[in-house]
SEZAZA-637152 format. One record per residue: x, y, z of N, C-alpha, C in turn; residue in three letters; residue number from 1. Coordinates in steps of 0.02 Angstrom, whole numbers, plus 50000, padded with zeros to 5 digits. Last residue first. Layout:
residues N
   neast   nnorth     nup   caeast   canorth    caup   ceast   cnorth     cup   resn   resi
       X        Y       Z        X         Y       Z       X        Y       Z    Ala    NUM
...
This chain:
residues 337
   neast   nnorth     nup   caeast   canorth    caup   ceast   cnorth     cup   resn   resi
   50806    50040   50664    50838     50018   50600   50922    50016   50564    Unk    337
   50844    50129   50777    50820     50059   50782   50832    50021   50713    Unk    336
   50859    50262   50780    50891     50205   50830   50890    50161   50805    Unk    335
   50770    50295   50688    50842     50303   50647   50892    50284   50715    Unk    334
   50666    50283   50734    50682     50238   50665   50730    50251   50676    Unk    333
   50644    50390   50821    50657     50324   50854   50688    50275   50790    Unk    332
   50670    50501   50716    50729     50491   50795   50723    50434   50786    Unk    331
   50535    50488   50676    50597     50468   50632   50656    50483   50706    Unk    330
   50457    50530   50786    50449     50460   50754   50497    50431   50713    Unk    329
   50511    50651   50804    50501     50614   50843   50502    50543   50827    Unk    328
   50443    50718   50659    50540     50705   50708   50544    50651   50750    Unk    327
   50325    50690   50701    50335     50659   50640   50385    50656   50672    Unk    326
   50294    50700   50883    50287     50762   50818   50318    50671   50778    Unk    325
   50225    50753   51046    50258     50726   51009   50233    50727   50942    Unk    324
   50222    50927   51142    50172     50866   51119   50245    50830   51045    Unk    323
   50311    51008   51202    50301     50937   51230   50255    50884   51206    Unk    322
   50350    51110   51101    50392     51072   51146   50375    50992   51170    Unk    321
   50234    51159   51084    50266     51115   51043   50296    51055   51049    Unk    320
   50202    51201   51192    50143     51159   51200   50203    51111   51140    Unk    319
   50280    51319   51206    50299     51242   51261   50271    51201   51239    Unk    318
   50248    51390   51117    50305     51364   51102   50310    51312   51140    Unk    317
   50131    51428   51165    50116     51391   51115   50200    51351   51089    Unk    316
   50070    51392   51330    50131     51438   51293   50131    51391   51235    Unk    315
   49997    51317   51402    49950     51334   51359   50012    51392   51321    Unk    314
   50030    51150   51406    50075     51209   51432   50014    51263   51389    Unk    313
   49985    50996   51461    49994     51011   51414   49982    51096   51422    Unk    312
   50054    50923   51612    49992     50944   51569   50015    50967   51516    Unk    311
   50163    50761   51596    50147     50842   51628   50102    50862   51607    Unk    310
   50250    50655   51546    50201     50642   51607   50197    50719   51616    Unk    309
   50280    50684   51384    50280     50684   51438   50257    50660   51473    Unk    308
   50165    50606   51260    50189     50650   51281   50219    50627   51356    Unk    307
   50264    50475   51135    50213     50514   51179   50243    50569   51233    Unk    306
   50351    50352   51060    50338     50398   51050   50256    50426   51093    Unk    305
   50438    50210   51124    50377     50248   51136   50378    50294   51103    Unk    304
   50509    50044   51070    50526     50141   51052   50453    50169   51067    Unk    303
   50600    49886   51101    50563     49924   51064   50534    50001   51086    Unk    302
   50777    49844   51036    50693     49879   51102   50667    49904   51070    Unk    301
   50780    49723   50924    50779     49781   50933   50754    49795   51005    Unk    300
   50703    49614   50843    50784     49615   50861   50821    49699   50900    Unk    299
   50590    49505   50902    50614     49588   50918   50683    49561   50911    Unk    298
   50535    49373   50922    50541     49403   50844   50594    49474   50832    Unk    297
   50511    49345   51027    50593     49324   51000   50573    49323   50942    Unk    296
   50388    49408   51069    50440     49434   51075   50485    49389   51035    Unk    295
   50258    49405   51015    50304     49414   50971   50376    49421   50984    Unk    294
   50172    49411   51113    50151     49379   51060   50198    49384   51030    Unk    293
   50230    49464   51238    50192     49411   51246   50171    49375   51170    Unk    292
   50244    49593   51161    50313     49567   51219   50287    49489   51225    Unk    291
   50132    49657   51132    50192     49624   51078   50245    49590   51103    Unk    290
   50071    49684   51261    50057     49626   51216   50100    49605   51150    Unk    289
   50163    49787   51291    50168     49714   51353   50130    49679   51291    Unk    288
   50155    49856   51201    50237     49860   51212   50204    49782   51235    Unk    287
   50015    49900   51227    50014     49892   51146   50114    49857   51160    Unk    286
   50025    49961   51354    49980     49887   51338   49995    49854   51275    Unk    285
   50111    50083   51350    50143     49999   51386   50060    49945   51373    Unk    284
   50041    50151   51272    50101     50125   51228   50118    50076   51273    Unk    283
   49921    50190   51332    49925     50126   51285   49974    50101   51255    Unk    282
   50006    50167   51525    49941     50190   51473   49938    50141   51393    Unk    281
   50102    50202   51594    50033     50172   51636   49978    50183   51578    Unk    280
   50163    50363   51544    50177     50307   51568   50101    50275   51592    Unk    279
   50151    50441   51420    50198     50386   51422   50178    50354   51489    Unk    278
   49998    50532   51376    50057     50514   51442   50083    50443   51415    Unk    277
   49957    50522   51215    49955     50500   51290   50001    50513   51326    Unk    276
   49997    50483   51071    49990     50575   51109   49965    50562   51168    Unk    275
   50086    50388   51007    50018     50412   51036   50020    50462   51084    Unk    274
   50185    50245   50936    50189     50335   50931   50098    50367   50959    Unk    273
   50292    50130   50946    50206     50143   50970   50223    50229   50963    Unk    272
   50378    50041   50866    50377     50075   50881   50316    50100   50873    Unk    271
   50485    49886   50819    50419     49900   50824   50421    49985   50858    Unk    270
   50563    49755   50722    50576     49800   50765   50502    49836   50762    Unk    269
   50538    49631   50655    50588     49643   50689   50593    49718   50756    Unk    268
   50459    49630   50550    50498     49686   50529   50557    49682   50605    Unk    267
   50363    49507   50545    50398     49522   50481   50450    49569   50504    Unk    266
   50314    49521   50666    50357     49464   50650   50402    49485   50603    Unk    265
   50257    49652   50661    50321     49649   50717   50353    49583   50698    Unk    264
   50143    49611   50592    50203     49644   50563   50266    49652   50596    Unk    263
   50085    49531   50695    50107     49500   50624   50169    49549   50594    Unk    262
   50066    49629   50801    50114     49554   50809   50129    49535   50728    Unk    261
   49943    49686   50747    50030     49715   50767   50081    49688   50763    Unk    260
   49867    49595   50716    49885     49638   50659   49955    49644   50686    Unk    259
   49845    49545   50858    49861     49490   50816   49912    49548   50750    Unk    258
   49776    49643   50927    49859     49628   50930   49895    49595   50874    Unk    257
   49677    49765   50909    49696     49732   50853   49774    49678   50871    Unk    256
   49599    49796   51076    49647     49789   51039   49675    49766   50990    Unk    255
   49424    49851   51085    49474     49803   51134   49533    49823   51053    Unk    254
   49507    49989   51123    49475     49941   51174   49419    49923   51139    Unk    253
   49580    50069   51031    49603     50052   51075   49593    49980   51128    Unk    252
   49559    50050   50855    49516     50029   50912   49577    50009   50967    Unk    251
   49664    50106   50767    49599     50129   50774   49565    50106   50826    Unk    250
   49804    50100   50725    49787     50062   50783   49698    50062   50778    Unk    249
   49880    50111   50574    49837     50140   50622   49797    50102   50669    Unk    248
   50030    50058   50541    49965     50025   50562   49939    50099   50603    Unk    247
   50157    50063   50424    50134     50095   50463   50055    50075   50494    Unk    246
   50335    49999   50392    50260     49982   50379   50233    50025   50439    Unk    245
   50479    50086   50304    50409     50071   50363   50370    50046   50368    Unk    244
   50625    50033   50249    50567     50020   50242   50505    50030   50312    Unk    243
   50751    50154   50210    50711     50129   50267   50635    50082   50245    Unk    242
   50776    50214   50119    50835     50206   50154   50807    50148   50219    Unk    241
   50669    50211   50025    50728     50204   50009   50789    50185   50044    Unk    240
   50572    50322   50140    50574     50278   50083   50647    50281   50033    Unk    239
   50571    50437   50217    50633     50391   50228   50631    50342   50163    Unk    238
   50463    50502   50182    50537     50543   50186   50585    50483   50172    Unk    237
   50364    50416   50211    50378     50428   50138   50447    50445   50131    Unk    236
   50368    50397   50339    50400     50348   50342   50399    50374   50238    Unk    235
   50326    50509   50393    50411     50493   50400   50425    50438   50347    Unk    234
   50206    50519   50336    50246     50568   50316   50311    50545   50329    Unk    233
   50147    50438   50427    50166     50402   50358   50193    50464   50313    Unk    232
   50173    50488   50542    50208     50430   50532   50196    50392   50450    Unk    231
   50066    50598   50536    50137     50607   50535   50171    50542   50529    Unk    230
   49945    50503   50524    49973     50552   50462   50037    50569   50484    Unk    229
   49952    50465   50645    49971     50411   50595   49967    50450   50546    Unk    228
   49954    50566   50751    50026     50531   50740   50019    50497   50695    Unk    227
   49810    50589   50762    49854     50632   50732   49923    50612   50703    Unk    226
   49766    50427   50787    49749     50504   50771   49807    50542   50728    Unk    225
   49921    50327   50832    49837     50320   50832   49837    50428   50807    Unk    224
   50034    50198   50770    50020     50249   50780   49941    50291   50777    Unk    223
   50165    50072   50753    50105     50083   50752   50062    50154   50791    Unk    222
   50282    50063   50636    50257     50086   50675   50185    50088   50695    Unk    221
   50405    49927   50615    50354     49934   50618   50347    49999   50644    Unk    220
   50558    49917   50493    50508     49926   50563   50445    49936   50576    Unk    219
   50548    49835   50359    50607     49846   50410   50583    49869   50498    Unk    218
   50465    49832   50274    50501     49786   50293   50560    49774   50336    Unk    217
   50292    49901   50236    50348     49898   50245   50397    49841   50292    Unk    216
   50132    49975   50200    50184     49924   50201   50239    49939   50216    Unk    215
   50005    50066   50274    50073     50067   50234   50101    50011   50242    Unk    214
   49913    50039   50350    49913     50097   50298   49949    50098   50250    Unk    213
   49840    49925   50429    49893     49942   50393   49902    49975   50353    Unk    212
   49715    49946   50544    49725     49944   50480   49805    49962   50469    Unk    211
   49612    49866   50671    49674     49887   50653   49681    49884   50598    Unk    210
   49473    49796   50740    49514     49799   50707   49563    49850   50661    Unk    209
   49396    49848   50853    49464     49778   50839   49477    49788   50803    Unk    208
   49253    49886   50756    49293     49898   50802   49310    49824   50828    Unk    207
   49268    49891   50581    49248     49836   50658   49282    49854   50675    Unk    206
   49178    50022   50502    49255     49989   50520   49225    49957   50575    Unk    205
   49039    50033   50359    49078     50033   50424   49155    50006   50437    Unk    204
   48956    50093   50244    48997     50074   50255   49012    50067   50346    Unk    203
   48833    50090   50185    48824     50057   50243   48893    50038   50279    Unk    202
   48828    50185   50108    48783     50224   50183   48794    50160   50221    Unk    201
   48969    50240   50016    48920     50203   50039   48892    50201   50104    Unk    200
   49087    50318   50013    49029     50347   50023   48963    50299   50031    Unk    199
   49235    50327   50076    49181     50264   50038   49127    50317   50084    Unk    198
   49358    50431   50077    49298     50395   50111   49264    50366   50068    Unk    197
   49540    50478   50073    49474     50458   50021   49435    50418   50090    Unk    196
   49549    50641   50170    49557     50577   50129   49493    50540   50113    Unk    195
   49637    50771   50250    49561     50749   50187   49598    50669   50179    Unk    194
   49603    50879   50393    49648     50826   50359   49621    50779   50306    Unk    193
   49536    50956   50494    49541     50967   50429   49570    50913   50377    Unk    192
   49540    50880   50621    49467     50883   50569   49497    50905   50499    Unk    191
   49659    50846   50674    49676     50822   50601   49603    50810   50589    Unk    190
   49669    50921   50805    49711     50952   50763   49701    50920   50683    Unk    189
   49567    50836   50894    49546     50912   50875   49595    50943   50812    Unk    188
   49551    50677   50894    49586     50723   50907   49568    50803   50846    Unk    187
   49416    50592   50939    49405     50602   50884   49486    50691   50917    Unk    186
   49357    50435   51016    49403     50504   51022   49441    50536   50956    Unk    185
   49214    50366   51055    49235     50375   51007   49297    50467   51025    Unk    184
   49162    50244   51186    49201     50321   51166   49243    50330   51102    Unk    183
   49025    50156   51202    49069     50173   51137   49122    50233   51139    Unk    182
   48927    50031   51258    48968     50093   51259   48993    50088   51239    Unk    181
   48848    49891   51148    48870     49913   51182   48895    50004   51193    Unk    180
   48790    49875   51031    48750     49872   51081   48792    49905   51170    Unk    179
   48852    49992   50894    48853     49930   50928   48822    49934   51002    Unk    178
   48800    50083   50804    48772     50026   50804   48783    49964   50834    Unk    177
   48894    50186   50832    48817     50187   50853   48788    50125   50854    Unk    176
   49010    50119   50810    48985     50144   50875   48923    50125   50889    Unk    175
   49011    50113   50653    48990     50052   50708   48983    50047   50762    Unk    174
   49009    50269   50646    48922     50212   50623   48962    50149   50659    Unk    173
   49142    50278   50652    49086     50325   50718   49019    50282   50691    Unk    172
   49221    50210   50597    49201     50190   50674   49162    50226   50702    Unk    171
   49184    50257   50467    49175     50199   50497   49165    50199   50556    Unk    170
   49227    50394   50476    49174     50386   50459   49140    50292   50498    Unk    169
   49389    50364   50538    49330     50422   50566   49259    50406   50549    Unk    168
   49426    50295   50427    49422     50274   50498   49350    50298   50531    Unk    167
   49424    50407   50339    49385     50339   50323   49375    50292   50404    Unk    166
   49494    50482   50386    49443     50517   50374   49395    50468   50364    Unk    165
   49603    50405   50503    49611     50458   50434   49540    50469   50441    Unk    164
   49630    50381   50666    49675     50426   50621   49664    50447   50562    Unk    163
   49506    50351   50781    49530     50353   50722   49587    50397   50694    Unk    162
   49499    50262   50924    49544     50327   50892   49554    50339   50842    Unk    161
   49398    50183   51045    49419     50204   50972   49460    50246   50949    Unk    160
   49334    50099   51155    49357     50148   51145   49403    50130   51079    Unk    159
   49217    50031   51277    49264     50031   51239   49304    50103   51206    Unk    158
   49204    49978   51439    49191     50038   51394   49231    50003   51343    Unk    157
   49203    49876   51524    49135     49882   51498   49109    49919   51457    Unk    156
   49341    49933   51617    49290     49854   51595   49222    49878   51574    Unk    155
   49457    50019   51569    49393     50002   51610   49354    49985   51597    Unk    154
   49562    50071   51472    49563     50046   51543   49521    50000   51574    Unk    153
   49494    50154   51402    49522     50100   51377   49527    50058   51427    Unk    152
   49501    50274   51490    49438     50265   51480   49440    50192   51450    Unk    151
   49651    50323   51505    49601     50277   51566   49516    50253   51531    Unk    150
   49670    50323   51375    49701     50268   51429   49666    50270   51457    Unk    149
   49625    50454   51324    49595     50372   51297   49604    50294   51345    Unk    148
   49663    50593   51347    49664     50527   51406   49627    50477   51387    Unk    147
   49754    50711   51336    49736     50660   51282   49712    50561   51340    Unk    146
   49707    50876   51363    49712     50823   51371   49679    50778   51319    Unk    145
   49683    51022   51310    49710     51004   51274   49719    50929   51305    Unk    144
   49591    51077   51426    49567     51082   51370   49586    51056   51298    Unk    143
   49674    51121   51518    49604     51101   51546   49565    51081   51468    Unk    142
   49776    51171   51461    49779     51108   51496   49724    51075   51527    Unk    141
   49774    51277   51326    49771     51258   51369   49744    51159   51410    Unk    140
   49742    51295   51193    49701     51297   51229   49693    51269   51303    Unk    139
   49839    51287   51062    49846     51349   51138   49787    51334   51176    Unk    138
   49798    51166   50978    49763     51251   50993   49792    51292   51011    Unk    137
   49880    51071   51023    49913     51075   50966   49858    51158   50964    Unk    136
   49820    50927   51093    49837     50975   51099   49872    51020   51029    Unk    135
   49691    50810   51122    49750     50807   51103   49748    50905   51113    Unk    134
   49498    50753   51083    49570     50776   51136   49645    50787   51095    Unk    133
   49318    50762   51089    49411     50793   51047   49439    50788   51121    Unk    132
   49219    50631   51091    49242     50680   51092   49290    50723   51079    Unk    131
   49063    50555   51095    49096     50592   51047   49144    50649   51101    Unk    130
   49017    50406   51125    49018     50473   51172   49072    50497   51126    Unk    129
   48855    50300   51116    48915     50345   51085   48949    50390   51111    Unk    128
   48748    50186   51189    48770     50227   51197   48853    50250   51155    Unk    127
   48652    50041   51228    48709     50058   51156   48718    50142   51156    Unk    126
   48660    49925   51330    48693     49993   51342   48717    50035   51276    Unk    125
   48560    49816   51381    48587     49843   51320   48610    49914   51347    Unk    124
   48517    49686   51486    48527     49784   51508   48570    49765   51450    Unk    123
   48572    49565   51518    48488     49588   51501   48462    49654   51477    Unk    122
   48679    49541   51582    48650     49534   51517   48597    49564   51492    Unk    121
   48664    49561   51719    48680     49491   51702   48686    49491   51621    Unk    120
   48655    49671   51781    48611     49660   51758   48614    49575   51715    Unk    119
   48786    49712   51781    48755     49700   51845   48684    49690   51834    Unk    118
   48841    49737   51632    48846     49670   51682   48821    49667   51739    Unk    117
   48755    49839   51604    48736     49786   51576   48767    49731   51622    Unk    116
   48825    49928   51704    48740     49916   51694   48744    49848   51665    Unk    115
   48948    49978   51702    48912     49923   51741   48858    49905   51713    Unk    114
   48967    50091   51594    49011     50047   51598   48984    49971   51638    Unk    113
   48852    50165   51651    48847     50167   51561   48891    50109   51579    Unk    112
   48882    50171   51814    48815     50159   51776   48814    50134   51708    Unk    111
   49028    50191   51845    48991     50159   51885   48894    50150   51844    Unk    110
   49090    50270   51755    49095     50224   51765   49051    50164   51816    Unk    109
   48960    50357   51700    49013     50334   51649   49036    50271   51681    Unk    108
   48927    50441   51825    48886     50411   51758   48920    50342   51724    Unk    107
   49054    50480   51882    49009     50433   51913   48956    50403   51866    Unk    106
   49121    50554   51779    49110     50484   51794   49094    50434   51842    Unk    105
   49075    50690   51732    49029     50646   51748   49050    50555   51760    Unk    104
   49195    50774   51752    49140     50792   51787   49071    50715   51798    Unk    103
   49288    50694   51656    49293     50685   51756   49236    50715   51790    Unk    102
   49277    50739   51546    49246     50660   51597   49234    50679   51647    Unk    101
   49336    50853   51512    49263     50855   51555   49230    50786   51585    Unk    100
   49441    50813   51399    49450     50826   51477   49373    50854   51522    Unk     99
   49369    50790   51336    49373     50725   51332   49381    50752   51432    Unk     98
   49234    50916   51263    49323     50908   51258   49330    50860   51331    Unk     97
   49104    50901   51229    49167     50947   51223   49198    50944   51212    Unk     96
   49041    50750   51217    49080     50773   51280   49127    50832   51224    Unk     95
   48886    50709   51138    48971     50754   51092   48971    50775   51174    Unk     94
   48816    50564   51117    48819     50606   51161   48883    50633   51139    Unk     93
   48683    50494   51045    48749     50486   51033   48761    50558   51065    Unk     92
   48561    50364   51089    48603     50409   51096   48684    50436   51079    Unk     91
   48454    50267   51035    48536     50242   51038   48553    50326   51047    Unk     90
   48337    50184   51163    48350     50220   51114   48452    50217   51087    Unk     89
   48293    50081   51259    48291     50074   51204   48320    50114   51131    Unk     88
   48339    50109   51390    48264     50097   51375   48260    50113   51316    Unk     87
   48458    50127   51408    48452     50065   51438   48377    50060   51428    Unk     86
   48493    50237   51335    48508     50184   51300   48503    50119   51347    Unk     85
   48429    50331   51421    48396     50324   51385   48415    50259   51346    Unk     84
   48527    50328   51548    48474     50296   51560   48421    50297   51482    Unk     83
   48648    50386   51483    48645     50316   51494   48565    50285   51502    Unk     82
   48594    50497   51453    48604     50465   51393   48589    50403   51440    Unk     81
   48579    50563   51582    48506     50564   51514   48533    50499   51471    Unk     80
   48713    50557   51630    48657     50495   51653   48603    50510   51609    Unk     79
   48773    50663   51522    48792     50592   51512   48734    50548   51576    Unk     78
   48686    50765   51556    48689     50732   51480   48707    50674   51488    Unk     77
   48726    50776   51710    48670     50774   51696   48644    50753   51628    Unk     76
   48893    50802   51696    48842     50723   51743   48792    50721   51705    Unk     75
   48882    50894   51622    48921     50835   51583   48907    50790   51628    Unk     74
   48796    51033   51578    48803     50980   51643   48809    50901   51622    Unk     73
   48736    51150   51527    48797     51153   51524   48806    51079   51590    Unk     72
   48583    51067   51427    48628     51130   51493   48718    51087   51492    Unk     71
   48605    51030   51256    48598     51022   51337   48628    51072   51365    Unk     70
   48498    51014   51106    48553     51046   51135   48545    51046   51227    Unk     69
   48491    50897   51002    48469     50893   51043   48528    50939   51089    Unk     68
   48444    50791   50878    48472     50851   50889   48487    50898   50946    Unk     67
   48304    50766   50876    48363     50708   50852   48399    50756   50879    Unk     66
   48187    50863   50916    48192     50794   50935   48250    50752   50928    Unk     65
   48245    50975   50813    48269     50992   50877   48265    50918   50937    Unk     64
   48295    50930   50662    48273     50990   50712   48281    50953   50789    Unk     63
   48375    50881   50553    48337     50841   50592   48300    50853   50633    Unk     62
   48437    50990   50469    48406     50939   50427   48361    50887   50498    Unk     61
   48459    51061   50564    48445     51114   50509   48387    51043   50477    Unk     60
   48566    50986   50651    48491     51020   50675   48443    51059   50607    Unk     59
   48662    50984   50549    48615     50932   50576   48545    50942   50592    Unk     58
   48747    51105   50542    48702     51080   50492   48621    51025   50484    Unk     57
   48863    51043   50620    48840     51100   50577   48792    51045   50524    Unk     56
   48928    50949   50681    48873     50926   50689   48858    50988   50643    Unk     55
   49084    51014   50697    49058     50922   50655   48996    50932   50652    Unk     54
   49134    51118   50757    49077     51119   50691   49080    51038   50671    Unk     53
   49176    51123   50898    49206     51130   50819   49191    51118   50757    Unk     52
   49054    51157   50970    49119     51184   50961   49173    51177   50913    Unk     51
   48917    51136   50858    48960     51093   50884   49021    51140   50886    Unk     50
   48807    51199   50813    48837     51149   50762   48909    51123   50771    Unk     49
   48728    51272   50843    48785     51303   50860   48812    51281   50800    Unk     48
   48589    51211   50840    48589     51266   50823   48659    51276   50812    Unk     47
   48674    51095   50914    48630     51073   50863   48623    51140   50834    Unk     46
   48787    51078   50999    48789     51020   50938   48743    51041   50889    Unk     45
   48800    51132   51138    48790     51151   51058   48800    51126   51015    Unk     44
   48830    50969   51230    48834     51044   51242   48841    51110   51144    Unk     43
   48721    50863   51162    48770     50884   51200   48771    50944   51199    Unk     42
   48659    50724   51076    48632     50769   51133   48715    50784   51149    Unk     41
   48564    50644   50940    48633     50686   50948   48617    50708   51013    Unk     40
   48480    50488   50903    48487     50565   50914   48545    50580   50937    Unk     39
   48396    50346   50822    48482     50389   50855   48452    50442   50865    Unk     38
   48283    50292   50818    48297     50286   50888   48384    50325   50873    Unk     37
   48287    50309   50662    48245     50338   50723   48262    50340   50774    Unk     36
   48404    50260   50587    48377     50234   50625   48341    50290   50650    Unk     35
   48444    50334   50463    48445     50243   50457   48399    50227   50508    Unk     34
   48500    50447   50480    48415     50434   50430   48415    50352   50428    Unk     33
   48582    50439   50593    48513     50473   50586   48456    50457   50558    Unk     32
   48668    50390   50514    48629     50342   50558   48579    50373   50577    Unk     31
   48705    50492   50405    48673     50434   50389   48634    50380   50452    Unk     30
   48774    50580   50498    48693     50584   50459   48663    50527   50437    Unk     29
   48850    50520   50548    48818     50524   50581   48757    50550   50542    Unk     28
   48949    50498   50419    48920     50464   50463   48874    50471   50513    Unk     27
   48954    50648   50395    48915     50608   50350   48897    50552   50395    Unk     26
   49047    50693   50500    48957     50733   50498   48939    50676   50446    Unk     25
   49169    50635   50480    49121     50590   50552   49034    50626   50532    Unk     24
   49186    50693   50355    49168     50610   50360   49130    50593   50438    Unk     23
   49212    50833   50399    49160     50801   50346   49126    50719   50353    Unk     22
   49323    50801   50490    49254     50841   50504   49195    50822   50460    Unk     21
   49403    50758   50383    49397     50703   50450   49333    50721   50467    Unk     20
   49352    50794   50231    49376     50802   50292   49368    50755   50333    Unk     19
   49369    50689   50083    49333     50741   50128   49371    50734   50196    Unk     18
   49331    50612   49921    49381     50655   49947   49353    50690   50007    Unk     17
   49249    50453   49896    49245     50550   49889   49310    50557   49939    Unk     16
   49225    50326   49821    49237     50332   49874   49229    50430   49861    Unk     15
   49143    50148   49793    49163     50201   49775   49179    50271   49819    Unk     14
   49238    50017   49862    49182     50042   49855   49217    50100   49843    Unk     13
   49359    49938   49865    49337     49904   49796   49234    49970   49805    Unk     12
   49442    50003   49975    49464     50005   49909   49417    50021   49841    Unk     11
   49404    49908   50093    49384     49958   50071   49415    50005   49978    Unk     10
   49490    49808   50101    49410     49792   50093   49387    49864   50089    Unk      9
   49610    49860   50106    49597     49842   50048   49523    49819   50020    Unk      8
   49612    50016   50193    49621     49946   50190   49595    49918   50124    Unk      7
   49689    50156   50095    49639     50120   50160   49657    50059   50132    Unk      6
   49834    50239   50101    49801     50222   50079   49759    50158   50104    Unk      5
   49922    50330   50147    49857     50337   50185   49826    50288   50140    Unk      4
   50060    50265   50047    50045     50308   50098   49959    50332   50086    Unk      3
   50034    50121   49977    50053     50185   49955   50026    50214   50027    Unk      2
   50035    49932   49996    49993     50001   50006   50054    50064   50017    Unk      1
């Protein structure tokens, strides 16, 4: 595959070039049209079109009943979504910034995540939570965190983090159709990133399936969100010197260990690139699972690219210093290849 190519099963479908923002909006629109039990809710998702304009135009198309603005009360609307899902509807909640999840963790951890288990599987929980994360906008610490490791860690919740426009649409639709609670983490810096997106309204991306976005022979880079595109650019710039395989993890829980391990068995080297803090998180889980499944195939120490264990600064120069980038991926490749 060449850089930014979609998985083979998607290449037979008719596609259009669109941004990540447009792809998510198209996925939401298709699911609203497909199932009358689907509705959107959250702060400013209606008339305003969302703080980052993802839901723009949907209120005009579907009205107040299907696209609902809520009060500024994360605990309130997350609890409402949990109750609504338990009684037969499919709410899609926008949590404006993932940093605000702490306000609603009682509803998320003790209700949404546990209800199906505590009712012996008799209560389904088809709720989707869309939320933005990541730095790069100068929005300071309380609006720039990357918390997906926290959610992926907790039993009863699924977590996905798309890195391309196609996966953003496909995972959004798969989340809405799931009978389990799914968090869709959207990196706010890639909303304008373009890619080829299948326009078939039945196109979805299975939760729990990674995508090999670029094939290579010398080193495997498993990346998420913004770092997928930056890793692809780095791989292209190194072509001829190092053959880099780039995998978009896409699903954090469940994690597609087999696709990652199969790649490592081929290349013998692994770099994990994710914007979350380096300690006790996504990087560690991927590293541990590869050690278990493909340890004797490794020819060099596994490398991790992420945010240091600090909050995101407001100062733009300091923010850029803290955030991981394609240059960090390049340096890691040079260390092991």
